[in-house]
N, C-alpha and C positions, 0 to 999 in steps of 0.2 A: 226173675230178678228180685233180690231182697229190697225191702223198703229203704229209702234214703236215710242216712244217719242224721239224727237231730243235731243242731248246732251245739257246741260245747259251752253253754251258758252255765253260770253258777247260781243255784237257787239261794236267795238271801232271806233273812228273817224279816217279818212284817215291820219291825221297828225301823228298818232302813228304806222302806218303800218310798217315803217322801223326799229322800235325799236326791237333789238334782243330779249329782254326779258322784257315784260311789267310788270311783277310781279316777286317777288323773287321766284326762282325755288326751290320747296320743294319736288316735286314728279315728276319722269320721267317715262313715259310709254315706255317700251322696247318691240318693235315688232320683232319677230324672229321665226325661224323654230322650229317645234316640232320634228325635227330630228337633227343629228349631222353633216350631210353632209359627204363628202368624204375626208376632210382634217382636221386634228386636230387643225389647226390654227383657225377655226371657233369657236370651243368650248373654245379654249384658250382666244379668244377675248371676248366671252360671260362671261367667268369667271372673266376676268380683269374688264369688265364693271360693273358687279354686285358688285364686291369688291370696285371698284373705287367710285361708287355712295355711297355705305354704309359708307365708311370711311370719306366721306365728309358730312355725315348727310343727304343725299338725299334718299328719299324713292323710291322704285321700284313699278311700276304697270305693271302687265303682265297677260298673259292668264291663269295662275293658273294651268298649267300642270306640271307633274313630268316626262317630256320626253324632249329629245333633248336640244337645246340651251336654251329653257325656263327654264328647270331644272338647267342648268349651271348658268344662271344669278341669279336665286332665291337662290340656295344653296350657291353661293359665297357671295351674299349680306347678307344672314342670318348668315353665318359663320363669317362675319366681324362685326356682331352686328347690322346689318341694319334692316329696315322694308320693308316687301314685301306684297303687296296687290294683290291677284289673283282674276280674274273674269273668270268663266268658265260656259258654258251653260250645262244644264242637259244632253243633248244627247252626250256630249263629256266627261262626268265624267269617263266613263270606257275607251274610246278610248285614251284620253290624260292622263289618270291616275291622277286625281286631286291631287295636292300637299297639303296634309292635315296639313303640319307643317308650313304653311305660317302665317304671322302676322294676316292677314284677308283673308278669302276665301269666295267669293260671288258666289252663284250659280244662274244663270239666266235662263229664259225660252227660249230665242232665241239668236242667234248670234248678231242680231241687238242691243238687249239690252246689251249684253256683250260689244260690241264695244263702244256704247254710254257711258256706265259706265266707261270704261277704259279711254276714251278721257276726260270725265268730271273731273276725278280725277287727271289728269296729267297737269303739267304746261309746259311740253315740251315732244318731242318724239324723241327717238333714234331708228334707224332701222338697225338691224343686218341682215346677210344673211338669206334668207328664200324663200319659194315658193309662191303659189297662195295666201294663207291667209295673209302672210306678205306683199305681193305686194298690195293686196286689202286694207289693213290697211294704208300702205304708201300713196297710191293715194287718199284714202278717206280724210285723214287729210290735204293733199296738196290741194285737191279740196275745202275743207271747208275753208282753209286759203285764197285761191284765191277768194272765194265768200264772204270774210269778216265775216265768221261765228266765226272765232277765230283768235288770233294773237300769237299763241304759236309756238315757233321755232321747226323746223323739221330737224334732222340731219341724214343723211345716212352714216352709218359706212361701208365704202367700203373696207372690209377686203380682203387683197390679190387680189385686183382687181375684186372682185366678181360682182360688179355692173357696171363695165366699159361699157359693151354693152348696158345696160339699160340707162346709162347716155348719151351714143352716140345717142341712139334712141330719147331721150328727146331733144337733140340738133337738131336732124333731124326734130322733130316736130316744133321747133322754126323756122328752115330754111324754112319749108313748110308752115309757116303761121298758124299753128294749135295751137300754144302755145305761149303766150307772154313771152318775155325774162325775165321779172320781176317775172313771176310765175315759170319759169324754175329755176331761182336763189333762189327761196324759199326753194328748196331742197338743203340745205347746205351739203357739202361733207367733210368727214374726213377719213383719212386712218389709224388712230390709236385712241385708247380710249382716250389718253391724248388730242389729237386734238379735238375729239368730245366734251369732257367736256369743253375745252377752248372755243369752239364755243358757248356753252350755258352759258358761263360766270361762270362756276363752277370750282373753283380752290382749 
């Protein structure tokens, strides 16, 4: 089997690296858990984010599942008249219970294709609480940004301090010389949905 195709990002000159949003944001990829977690505040934030994007005319791109925070984001956006594009691999159709009421649902053959399609369709990324999958998506888009594969903003929505220890670890990586400070700063941090949208210039 040939290697997965890289996402269709456009490489931009260094002079544009610091620009928060190089193009008008019309679609935001939301990375989050396929579970609700142990605190209702996580689902509440996911619901607020989905609704907040929809009422501002911003489309949502996510993993296409009808479970956990993914479902909360999708249902809130759809309920507010928004557009949601889901991307789910075949082997997760049953496990994550594909959300068949989305504006678009794309079924891929691999996880690699799923992530590439989600990233290519998004102008920015917002990361809610989550586990391995969410962390993988977060670090992948941050790594791509540091490698100048894309210039799309990445916002970590640190709901109720969920990511405090992760952020402290990233600071430790900088202190130990394993991560450049400018790449650490690429992970913008918000503690509320309004703050996250403001960081993206979405008002």
